N, C-alpha and C positions, 0 to 999 in steps of 0.2 A: 288305186285308191290310196289317198294319203294316210300314212300310218304313224306319223310322228306328231308331236305337240309343238305348237309355236306359243311360247309363253311371252306375255307382255312385260318384258323386263327392260331395264335401261341398257342400251347397247354399250359394249365395252370395246376398247381398242384391240385389234388383232395381235396375238402374241405368236411366238415362234412355235408353240406346240400345236397350232391349228393349221389346217390347209384349206385351200379354197375348194368348194364343191364344184364339180363340173357343170356347165350349163346344159344339162340334159335331164332326162326323166329320172335319173338316179336319186335326186334329192327328194322325190315324192314317190318313189317306188315302194311297193308293199314288202314287208320283211319276209325273209325265207322262213318257213315253218316246217318242222319235221315232227311227226307225232306217231306214236305206236297205234296199231289198229284199235286199241281200247281207249284211246284218248280222244274224246269228241271235240268238235270245234268250240263248244262252250267252255271247255277247260283252257284251251289256248286263249280265248278271249279274256277269261278270268285272270290268268297268269299275266297277260300283257297289261291289263288294267291295273293290277296290283303294282307292277313296275312303273307304269306311267304315273299313277297317283303319287307314289313316293317322290319321284324325281320332279314332278310338277311342284309339289309342296316345298321340297328342298330348294329348288332353284328360286322360287318366289321368296322364300324366307331369306335366302342369301342376298337377293337383289334388294330386299327391303331392310337389310342389315338387322334382322330380328335374331340376334345372336343367342338370346336366352331361349329361343324356340328350338334351335338345332344343335346346341352344345351345352355342357354343364356351365353353371355360373359360380363364381367365387362368393362365398358367404361366410358369416361367423357362426361357429357352433355355440353350444350352451356355455362353454367356458371362455368365449371370446377369441378362440383360435380360428385360423382360416381352415376352410374345408370346401367341398364341392356339393352343390345342390343339383342333382340330376333328375328331379321329379318331373319338371315340365318337359324336359328333353325326352325322357323315357315314356312319358304319357303320349307324346306325339308319335314316337316309334311304335308303340303298341297299337295306337289308333290306325297306323299305316301298315299294320300286319307284319312287324318284325317278330320273329320267333323268340320265345323266352330263352332258348339256348344262346341266341345271338345277343340278347340283352345282357345275359350273365357274362358273356365274353366281353362285351363292351364295358360293363361295370368293372370287371377285373382289370381291364387295361388302364383304368384311372387310379387304381389302388396305390401305386408308387407315388403318384402326385399327392393323393390324400394323406399318405403317411408323412411325406415331407412338409406338407402345409401345416401340420400340427405344431411345428416349431415357430410358426409365424403368428404373432398377435394380429388380429384383423385390423385393429386401429393403426398399426404400423405398416400396413401392406404397401402403401405408396412409397414409403421411405426405404423399405427393405427390398422391394421388388419394383424397381423403377426402369427396368429394361427387359426386352424379350429374352436376352441371354440369362437373366436371373431366373426366369421361368423355365428356360431350357435346362438349367442346372438342377432344377427340382422336378424334372419330368412333367412339367405343367404347361408347356407351350402348345397345347392342343389347338388353341385359337389361331395359330399361325398357318394353318392349312385346313381346308375343308375336308372333314373326316371321310365322307363317302365318295369323294372324287379324287382325293389325294393331291389337290392343287390349291392355289389361291385364286384361280380363275372362276368367274361366274359364267353361267351359260343361259341361253334363252330357250332351249328345248332339247329333246332327245329323239333320236331315230332308232327304232327297234330293228336291228339288222337281222336277227335270227331268234327263233324260239324253238326249243327242243323239249318235248315231253316224253317221259317214260313212266308209265303207271302213276305213282303219286309224287314224282319228283319232276322238276323242270329247271331249265337253264335258259336265260335270256341274255343275248348280247346287245347292248345298247351303246349308242354313240352320241355324246353330247355335241351340240353345235351352238354357234353364236349367229345371230340374225341381224342384218343391217338393212332395214327397209328402204333407206334412201339410196342404196347402191343400185346399179343395174341388176336386172333379174338374175343374170348368170353369176353375179358376184355377191349375192345377199347372204348365202349360207356358207359358214366356215366351220367345217367339222373337225373335231379333235382327232389327233392321230391315233389315240388309244381307244380301247373299248372298256366299258364297264360290264363285267361278267357277273350276273345276278343268279344265285341259286335259290330255289324255292322248294318247299315241301308242302303237300296237302295234309292238313291235320283237322279232323272233325269237320271236313267239308270246306275248310278255308285254306287258301294258299298263303303260306307264310314265307317271308324272306329269311333265309338262313345265312347268307353271305353275300357280300358285294366286293369284288376284286377288280383292280385295274389291270388291263392288259395292253401292252404296247404293240403297235403294228410291226 
């Protein structure tokens, strides 16, 4: 049974960090699932759906270039200085079941950028920050890489390779892929070499994402 999502994104060119999927049943095989005797199938389904829902939204937002949906945006504060507005970004992450601990960690990671931006009048942003290197010097070049995949590559879907549950914690190994519908069937899926390792915890009956890490093969 097919266990991955094909998202209707614009196809991108193949890069060196992807490899061709073999022309066999592996591309549509069900993920390996291991669960403790106390973990019912409904828990596995809920965990997998939480992971799928986030990466479906994230991939679609990237493909549509909706940057204000999936990363902070530069704004002016009450004194006319530059700062970051993370309200929309964080609202989306909460809606997609990111834990409060992960949100706090995410907010903390942007604090050096916020502190540095206070030196910049928003009205002079374009003249003082006219190159990516200027943002890098201020720890503000977060827009130069997609936060939750650690690349600048878009993807068309993910395949869940493995789901492991233990009581109220879970871990999911997901592998993004690019999809080229005009290619021959055996050449349509290009899977990334690395995995996304997603950790979740069940809190008050809801599975929440605690961490997303990239793992190379």
